[in-house]
C-alpha positions, 0 to 999 in steps of 0.5 A: 428439550430445555434440560436447565428452566432456572439458567434456558441451559438446553440438550442443544447448548449439552451437545455443544459443548460437550463437542468442544470438550465438556466432562463433567457437571460441574464442568458443565455448571462452569460452562453454561450456569447449568445445575447453578440455582435449583440443581433438580436438573443434574441427573439429567445433565448428569445422564446427558453428558454420559450419553453423549460421551458415550455414543461420541467414543462408542463406548457404554460409560459406568456414572459414578454415582456422585454425579459429575465427581469424575472427569471422563477419562477417569470414569468405568468404562465395559470394554 
């Protein structure tokens, strides 16, 4: 599914970037352009990144309220 219509970024593109080490929306924007235009996709992109990282590491993630402000390794986890 398209997450960022403005720049043609899909959930598969985001998954590929997360698998390649992407841990935040700001990093995703630099890599793919997602969120760089209108910004309406930022919340969904942040949620997808968090869910993908949690699944990858099998950890639930509490995302920061300031979308993408901290890299994954600085996020608080429940465990």
